[in-house]
C-alpha positions, -999 to +999 in steps of 0.1 A: +454+236-458+438+269-446+470+278-428+491+273-460+467+295-480+471+322-454+508+320-456+507+321-494+484+351-493+507+368-467+537+361-489+520+376-520+510+407-501+546+410-489+560+407-523+536+434-537+545+457-508+582+450-514+580+459-551+559+490-544+582+502-516+613+495-539+598+517-567+592+546-542+627+543-529+641+542-565+622+573-574+635+592-544+671+580-552+670+585-590+650+618-591+665+635-561+696+621-544+716+605-571+716+635-596+729+657-568+757+634-556+738+629-523+738+597-504+710+577-486+736+557-468+739+519-470+746+501-501+729+527-523+753+552-510+782+531-520+766+527-554+762+564-557+799+568-551+810+542-577+785+557-602+804+590-601+839+576-597+838+547-622+806+553-642+790+520-629+752+520-628+737+522-594+714+492-600+742+469-611+764+479-581+736+474-557+731+438-571+769+432-572+773+442-534+742+423-523+750+389-540+776+378-514+753+391-486+724+369-498+746+339-502+760+343-467+726+350-452+705+323-471+704+298-440+699+325-414+669+347-424+642+323-433+628+314-467+600+340-469+622+368-458+649+357-483+625+356-511+610+391-504+644+406-498+658+392-530+628+406-549+632+439-531+669+442-540+664+432-577+634+456-580+653+485-565+682+479-588+661+477-619+639+507-610+669+529-602+685+521-636+652+528-654+644+560-636+680+572-639+674+578-676+649+606-668+657+642-660+659+648-623+631+668-607+655+693-590+691+704-590+688+722-558+707+700-532+686+713-503+653+704-520+668+671-531+678+661-496+644+670-482+622+654-508+645+625-515+647+617-478+610+618-473+602+597-504+629+572-496+618+569-460+582+563-471+593+535-495+615+520-468+587+520-443+564+502-467+591+475-472+597+472-434+559+470-428+557+438-448+587+423-430+611+426-460+643+445-471+662+456-501+694+440-489+724+460-478+726+472-441+691+460-434+702+425-444+734+427-424+716+438-393+690+411-396+717+383-398+736+400-370+706+398-347+704+360-355+739+356-340+733+381-312+697+391-304+709+419-281+724+438-310+703+469-320+696+471-357+694+508-356+730+510-343+744+488-371+725+508-398+735+541-383+773+532-381+771+519-417+755+551-429+781+573-412+808+554-428+793+557-463+785+594-459+820+600-447+834+582-478+811+604-500+825+636-485+861+623-487+859+614-524+837+643-536+857+667-514+826+686-505+814+690-469+779+700-481+775+666-497+778+650-463+756+677-446+728+674-470+731+636-470+728+636-432+696+656-435+682+631-460+690+601-438+675+619-407+643+626-427+642+589-438+643+578-402+615+602-392+593+592-419+597+556-411+587+563-374+557+582-385+545+554-409+550+528-382+538+549-352+515+575-368+512+612-362+486+606-336+498+625-305+478+629-273+487+644-239+490+626-207+481+648-177+490+638-141+474+659-114+483+658-077+456+675-055+438+672-023+405+676-043+410+648-068+374+637-067+359+671-075+384+676-103+378+643-118+340+648-117+344+683-133+366+669-161+341+642-168+311+665-169+326+695-188+352+678-211+338+643-212+371+628-204+377+601-179+404+602-152+421+573-134+428+577-097+462+562-085+470+559-049+502+577-040+521+592-012+538+625-009+572+616+004+579+652+017+546+656+035+541+619+043+504+623+032+484+597+012+469+612-019+449+602-050+469+611-081+448+615-112+459+604-146+440+616-176+447+612-214+434+641-235+436+656-269+457+688-275+426+710-275+415+698-242+447+704-223+442+741-216+406+735-204+417+707-180+444+728-166+420+757-161+395+734-143+423+721-120+436+754-111+402+768-105+393+741-081+427+738-064+453+766-068+479+746-049+476+716-073+506+701-090+501+693-128+524+674-151+516+675-188+536+652-211+533+638-247+518+604-250+530+586-282+499+564-285+467+559-267+444+529-275+409+526-261+375+542-259+376+578-269+409+574-287+423+551-313+407+517-315+428+488-327 
């Protein structure tokens, strides 16, 4: 009984997240991309095209395209995902048709692609966070992975987006439409990455030195950062060495580098970006 309650609660949270994300996506499409003939790729991009060519509302076209996709995928994607995706598709369609009645926030294509891409990316990320979709290429990629788990969803979505943007360029006969649309799609992807992975960047510092113990002690005392010693071997000199690995914030990097160079001028230092660090002194999950 407790497990069933948790599943229902999770489904309700998923539905709320799906509707919220769909509204944000619809806002970005209706207020920025659609009025400027720009495409966000996928089914909404096809709907944008038919909107200008045949005066068919974007919401209705999104629903029309997705109906056969949902019928085909019903037995492949699971009940909860199906329910949330159906709600997401209907919500997106309804919200776009409602918001399309209002005056767009800008008629500048560059501003439209930047702000539209950011807003749509944020809405999409919310939907993906609750394991849902708004149909279209997301649904196609999900079904495709059921048949072949090795297929990368990002590849399917990217190919689909390229085809749709190319069609927009062909029918509107404006290269700028495609170029601006590509910027919007790129920004959408980056915002999704930020929402999922955060903007929390740290640096990973690898230090090769014959004075590793002294360096590690100095870093610990002066910067209050721990260092881990890894046993390594210099293949050129054939010498065994302790290689230090230290995770640090951006502000600490120059101080650590100065400490290392002061102690051992012949040291070898590698500084690289670390996407995420979880643990004491950093992010705690």
